[in-house]
C-alpha positions in Angstrom: -54.1 -28.8 5.3 -51.2 -31.0 6.9 -50.2 -34.2 5.2 -48.8 -37.1 7.0 -46.7 -39.5 4.8 -46.6 -42.3 7.3 -48.8 -44.9 6.2 -48.7 -47.2 9.6 -51.6 -46.1 11.6 -49.8 -46.3 14.7 -46.8 -44.1 13.6 -49.1 -41.8 11.9 -51.2 -41.4 15.2 -48.1 -40.4 16.8 -47.2 -37.5 14.1 -51.3 -36.7 14.1 -51.1 -36.1 17.9 -47.7 -34.2 17.8 -49.4 -31.7 15.2 -52.4 -31.6 17.8 -50.5 -31.0 20.6 -48.7 -28.2 19.0 -51.5 -26.4 17.1 -54.4 -27.3 19.3 -58.3 -27.6 18.1 -60.1 -30.5 16.8 -59.0 -32.3 13.5 -60.4 -34.6 10.8 -58.1 -37.2 9.5 -58.5 -38.5 5.8 -56.7 -41.7 4.7 -55.1 -41.7 1.5 -54.5 -45.2 -0.2 -50.8 -45.7 0.0 -49.9 -42.2 0.5 -50.4 -41.7 4.1 -53.2 -39.4 5.4 -54.3 -35.6 5.1 -55.5 -33.8 8.3 -57.6 -30.4 8.7 -58.6 -28.5 11.2 -62.5 -28.9 12.2 -64.1 -25.6 11.0 -61.6 -24.6 8.1 -62.1 -24.7 4.7 -59.9 -27.7 3.8 -62.2 -29.6 6.8 -65.3 -28.7 5.2 -64.2 -29.9 1.6 -63.2 -33.1 3.2 -66.5 -33.7 4.9 -68.4 -32.8 1.8 -66.7 -34.9 0.0 -68.1 -38.0 1.1 -64.7 -39.7 1.3 -65.3 -43.5 2.9 -61.8 -43.2 4.6 -62.8 -39.9 6.6 -62.4 -40.2 10.4 -62.4 -37.8 13.6 -62.6 -35.4 15.0 -60.0 -36.1 17.1 -58.0 -33.4 19.8 -54.9 -33.6 21.7 -56.6 -35.3 24.4 -57.4 -38.7 22.4 -55.3 -41.4 23.6 -53.1 -42.6 20.7 -54.5 -46.2 20.4 -58.0 -44.8 19.8 -56.8 -42.7 16.8 -54.2 -45.5 15.4 -57.5 -47.9 15.7 -59.5 -45.8 13.8 -56.9 -45.0 11.1 -56.2 -48.8 10.7 -60.0 -49.1 10.5 -60.3 -46.3 7.8 -57.5 -48.0 5.8 -58.7 -51.9 6.2 -62.3 -51.2 5.7 -62.7 -48.3 3.4 -65.9 -47.6 5.1 -66.7 -44.3 6.7 -65.0 -44.6 10.2 -66.9 -41.5 12.3 -65.8 -41.5 16.0 -69.1 -39.4 16.7 -71.7 -39.6 14.1 -73.7 -36.5 13.9 -77.0 -38.0 15.0 -75.5 -39.0 18.1 -74.2 -35.3 18.9 -77.3 -34.4 20.6 -77.5 -37.8 22.5 -73.8 -37.1 23.9 -74.9 -33.6 24.9 -77.6 -34.7 27.0 -75.0 -37.6 28.4 -72.8 -34.8 29.4 -75.5 -33.1 31.2 -76.8 -36.3 33.1 -73.6 -36.9 34.3 -73.0 -33.7 36.0 -75.6 -34.7 38.4 -73.3 -36.7 40.0 -71.6 -40.4 39.9 -73.7 -42.8 38.1 -73.5 -46.1 36.5 -74.1 -46.9 32.7 -77.5 -48.7 33.5 -79.2 -45.6 35.4 -77.9 -43.1 32.9 -79.4 -45.4 30.1 -82.6 -45.5 32.2 -82.7 -41.7 32.9 -82.3 -41.1 28.9 -84.4 -43.7 27.6 -81.2 -45.4 25.7 -80.2 -49.0 25.5 -77.2 -50.0 27.7 -75.0 -50.5 24.8 -75.7 -47.1 23.2 -74.9 -45.4 26.7 -71.7 -47.1 27.2 -70.5 -46.2 23.8 -71.6 -42.3 24.3 -70.1 -42.6 27.7 -67.0 -44.1 26.6 -66.7 -41.4 23.9 -67.1 -38.5 26.4 -64.1 -40.5 28.5 -62.1 -40.6 25.5 -62.8 -36.7 25.2 -61.8 -36.1 28.7 -65.3 -34.7 29.4 -66.1 -37.8 31.7 -64.4 -39.8 33.7 -64.9 -43.2 35.8 -64.6 -42.8 39.3 -64.8 -46.3 41.0 -67.2 -49.1 41.5 -70.7 -49.0 42.6 -71.6 -51.4 45.4 -74.1 -53.5 44.6 -74.2 -56.0 47.5 -74.3 -58.9 44.9 -71.5 -61.4 43.9 -69.3 -60.8 40.4 -68.3 -57.5 39.1 -69.7 -54.4 40.1 -70.4 -51.7 37.6 -68.1 -48.8 37.1 -69.3 -45.2 37.8 -68.9 -42.3 35.8 -69.5 -38.5 36.5 -68.5 -35.4 34.4 -65.0 -34.3 34.4 
């Protein structure tokens, strides 16, 4: 378990990213009122204790591929709201795995992926965004629809 004494979410995100780059792996982070943050490697005894505690300010799991702005945003929300800000809820893990498999078939839009899995388009976008954040998917370009207006993005497995 590592304590980050910085209380500001953006500066704390930089310190957390430094630890993740140096030590690797996935980490969960718990905001502690005015004392900063505690981070523990996923799968460790400390991480299991934090997850069992039901702390309302637990966020993660994060790894070194996450953008600092996303980590800082989750840290800020955890401090401000005091509610659980989980980057990937356990109920969504099966959907995320299915989406990653669907994106291996080739570039497709969010709408197409949602139709294949029978999801609402907003849910599909949330899952794909999470995969992009983790480096498991990437945006490959824009679909040509032949209509005026914005063309939808194409995503594929990374």
